[in-house]
C-alpha positions as CSV (number, residue, x, y, z in Angstrom):
1,C,135.2,90.3,104.9
2,V,132.3,88.4,103.1
3,E,134.3,85.5,102.6
4,T,134.9,85.4,106.6
5,L,131.2,85.3,107.6
6,Q,130.6,82.9,104.3
7,T,132.6,80.3,106.2
8,E,132.1,81.1,109.6
9,D,127.9,80.6,110.3
10,A,125.0,80.4,108.7
11,E,123.1,83.1,110.4
12,N,125.5,85.7,109.0
13,G,123.3,86.2,106.1
14,L,121.9,89.5,106.8
15,K,125.6,91.0,107.3
16,I,126.5,89.8,104.3
17,A,123.9,91.5,102.6
18,L,124.8,94.8,104.2
19,I,128.2,94.6,103.3
20,L,127.4,94.1,100.0
21,R,125.0,96.5,100.0
22,R,127.4,99.3,101.0
23,M,129.8,97.8,98.7
24,A,127.2,99.0,96.1
25,E,126.5,102.2,97.6
26,L,130.2,103.1,97.2
27,Q,130.7,101.8,93.6
28,D,130.7,104.6,90.6
29,D,130.4,102.0,88.1
30,T,126.4,101.2,87.5
31,D,127.0,97.9,85.8
32,M,129.0,96.8,89.6
33,R,126.7,98.4,92.1
34,N,123.7,96.4,90.4
35,D,125.6,93.3,90.3
36,L,126.4,93.6,93.9
37,F,122.8,94.6,94.7
38,I,122.0,91.5,92.8
39,E,124.3,89.7,95.1
40,S,123.1,90.5,98.2
41,L,119.9,89.5,97.3
42,D,121.2,85.6,97.7
43,Y,121.8,86.7,102.0
44,D,118.5,88.9,102.2
45,A,116.2,88.5,99.4
46,E,113.1,90.5,101.3
47,D,114.6,94.4,101.0
48,F,112.0,96.2,98.8
49,S,114.7,99.2,98.4
50,I,117.0,96.6,96.7
51,Y,114.6,95.4,94.5
52,L,113.8,99.1,93.5
53,H,117.6,99.9,92.5
54,I,117.7,96.8,90.6
55,L,114.4,97.9,88.5
56,Q,115.7,101.4,88.3
57,Y,118.8,100.0,86.8
58,F,117.2,98.0,84.4
59,S,114.8,100.3,83.2
60,H,117.7,103.0,82.5
61,Y,120.5,100.5,81.1
62,E,118.8,97.5,79.4
63,Q,118.0,98.0,75.5
64,N,115.6,95.3,75.3
65,G,114.2,94.9,78.6
66,A,113.6,91.2,79.2
67,E,116.0,91.5,82.1
68,Y,113.6,94.5,83.8
69,K,110.4,92.3,83.0
70,Q,112.1,89.4,84.9
71,W,113.0,91.5,87.6
72,L,109.7,92.9,88.0
73,Q,108.3,89.2,88.0
74,K,110.5,88.7,90.9
75,S,109.3,91.6,92.9
76,L,106.0,91.1,92.5
77,A,106.1,87.3,93.2
78,I,107.7,88.6,97.1
79,F,105.4,91.9,97.5
80,P,102.1,91.1,95.3
81,Q,99.9,94.0,96.8
82,N,103.1,96.6,96.7
83,T,101.3,99.1,94.9
84,E,104.7,100.7,93.6
85,L,105.4,97.5,91.9
86,L,101.8,97.1,90.7
87,S,101.9,100.7,89.0
88,L,105.3,99.7,87.3
89,A,104.2,96.5,86.1
90,F,101.1,98.6,84.6
91,Q,103.4,101.1,82.9
92,S,105.6,97.9,81.8
93,F,102.3,96.5,80.2
94,A,101.1,100.0,78.6
95,K,104.7,100.7,76.7
96,H,105.2,97.1,75.6
97,K,101.2,97.2,74.4
98,E,100.7,94.1,76.2
99,Y,97.1,94.9,77.5
100,K,96.1,91.1,77.5
101,Q,98.9,90.5,80.2
102,A,97.6,93.6,82.1
103,I,94.2,92.6,82.4
104,Y,95.2,88.9,84.0
105,R,97.5,90.4,86.4
106,F,95.4,93.3,87.5
107,L,91.6,91.8,87.3
108,G,92.9,87.9,87.7
109,E,90.8,87.2,84.4
110,E,91.9,84.9,81.3
111,P,93.4,87.3,78.2
112,L,90.9,87.2,75.7
């Protein structure tokens, strides 16, 4: 279904994203679910809830936090004033004792 939509029309991005998200919701495998959510962003990159799903996945299943930080940065680039994302960023900075980065992010000042 997705392959057919990809070849038909460039306007089918939202349809493809919705199909991929529905497929993700039906997945029992959390890795596959997350991969489908990530792929869906290629077709509709402004669905806030999908970024939250991805962040939740990486916060629970990733050991070093690098992927989580990357997705948090991507999310903040699209939704820079979202209080939920800002709260997650602050929690991440505090967890990793990155106080200078927190000052820069939240106060807009250069770290000391």
